[in-house]
C-alpha positions, 0 to 999 in steps of 0.5 A: 500500500502506498502512503501519501506524503501528507499522511506521513505526519499523522502516522509519525505522530501516532508512532511517537505517541506509541513509542516506549518511554523511560521509566520513572526510576531515580538513583538512590544517591547518598550524600557524602559527608563533608571533609569537616564531618570526616575530620579532614581539618588539617593542613594539606599534605606535601611530599617530595617526588621520589621520597624514598631517595631520602633514605640514601640507599642506592640499592633501594633506588635501583629496586624501585626503579626496576619495580616501576618498570617491570612489575607484572601488576603495573604492566597489567594496569598499563594494558588496561589503560591502553584498552580503555583509551582504545574504547574512547577512540572507538566510541568517539569515532561514532560521532563522525560520518561512516563511509564504506565501499561495497562491491559484489558480483554473483553468477546466477540463473534468472527465473523463467519467462513467466517471471523474468522477461526475455532475453534473461529469462531462464539464463545464467548471467553475472549480476553485480553492483558496486556502491559508495555508502555514506551514513551519519547518525545525528546525535540529537539526543546526546546518546553518542556524546554520553557514551564518549563521556562514559568511555573517557571517565572509564579511561580516567579511572583506569589511569588512576587505577594504575597510579594506585597500583604504582603506589601499592608497589612502591609501598610494598618494595619499601616496606619489604626492604625495611623488613630486610634490614630488620632481619639482618639486625636480628641476625646480628643480635642472634650472633651476639647472643650465640657468642655471649652464650658460648663465653658463658659456657666456657666460664661454666666449664671452668667453674664446673672443673673447679667444683663451683657449679654442678652438672645441671648448670653445665648442661643448661649452659650447653643447651643455651648455645644451640638455642641462640643458633636456632634464632639466627637460622630463623632470622637468616631464613626471613632474609631469604624470603624478603630477598625472594619477594623483592626480586618478584616485586622488581620483576626479576627471577631467582637469578637476582637473589645473589645480587641483593646485599645488606640494606644501608638505609637509616630507618630513623630518617624522618620522611615528611609526613602529616601529623593529622588527617590532611584536608586534601586526602580525598583529592590525592588518593588515586583510588578515591579519584578513580571511584569518583570517575566511575560515578561520573561514568555511570551517570553518563551511561544513564544519559545514554540509556535515556537517549535510547528511548528517543528516535534515532535519525540517520542521514544515508546516501549511496552512489554506484552501479548495478547491472546484469553482466560484467560488461554493463557494470561500468556502463553509464546507464547502470549508475544508481544514486540516492540519499535521504533520512532514516528513522529508527523508533522503538515501539515494542521490545518486551521491556529491554530498554526499560530494563537497561535503564534500570540497570544503569540506574542501579549502576549509579547506586553501586558506583556511589556506594563504592565511592563512599566506601572508598572514602571511609576506608581512606579516612580509616586507614590514614587515621590508623597509621597516625595512631600506630605511629604515635603509639610506636613513638611512645613505645620506643621511648619506654622500650629504651628505658627497659633495654637499659635496665635489662642490660644493667641487670645482665652486667651485674648478674654476670659480675656476680656469677664470675664472683660466685655470688649467684647462679647460672640461672640468674645470668641466663634469665637476665641475658634472655631479657636483654636479647628479648629487649634488643629484638623488640627494639629492632621490631619497633623501629622497623614497624615505625619506619614501615608505618611511615611508608604506609601512611605516606602512601595512604595519603597519596604519596608523591601522586599528583592528580594533575599528572600524566596519569589523568592526562593520559585518559583524556586523549 
């Protein structure tokens, strides 16, 4: 049935009246507490680039350089960033016209004379066509631009994920390296303990021969030496594990184990750190910024889903030739050409568009909740480290006095034992206390240095929000 042009208006109006409309569903976006409510009232945090250089340890510098260049986790995040950037380019291309050239030629038998008139009826002929096609989807409702915004925000989130992974790798290398130093110091303590116990064993043997000690004291002194040796072997095993982990983090295999030597960094070095929750915490942490980018991406996705309910208008054009027979394909009379608009309007889809709209609405709720959770976790992690550092600082002051008292007690016990005024058990007890305090001192200093590194990375480290990480997403 042929439709008169003047009847197209009422028909189009009827179709528009019967088309699918967006559901009335709004995202359940919770209001995020203000920085003041979160306790972020201190001055902004400021750090130097490559802050680890303040430790003045060339081996640590080399390990971090290698880790940032060859760590497999960072390589994965870089690949995801490239993938996201490619999606941006592909989505942005849809804003431009699409031009293609199609050509086809087929050998076919035409129907008989009752359907196709002579001379082609019942014969085999070459039938072909070639066309230069042009199409351009007009973005009246902002669907394509919304998809581009969505892709850009996802690319920005991928770039920020890479920055977060970089901070995590730097933190892991620095903390493992600090622990490696701790293990070497524990080995030193164990060796000194082993040496002292060997000296006490020699004294006990002399006292046993002189009849001043019994076989019980001699056996106790002999058993204390291998006990110290066990402590040393355990600390040496920890050194090996830290070396293995550092090699993995820096992208190296077992061949690099032998190249690792004792750290020379000073764990008492005071790297610039905040003393309270910094006001720019939410603007420095790449994971918080990535979560915010994903909220923006979800909102752009909802805009695109809403635009799907409206008519899709394209401009179409084609020019080419179509003919029966190879010789006629390039004949002037075989030319075909055409142009005009094309309209796509959803009328019935069994609820697919509405379901997609609800899914995008829920995606906003998920992204906002994820952002809120990331923010609260960032505040908690930073506050935890501030509390830990304050506690460790206070513990070190108290522990210093405990170590001094234990060393004085051991010195007096040794002098009295040499003079025959006390038993070996007193010497062993006070000596054990001394080395226990020394190990605790090493552990506390290492824990404080590690907590400082963790705090530095918790507040964003040397990450700059305006650096190339975010710029790479806006190509």
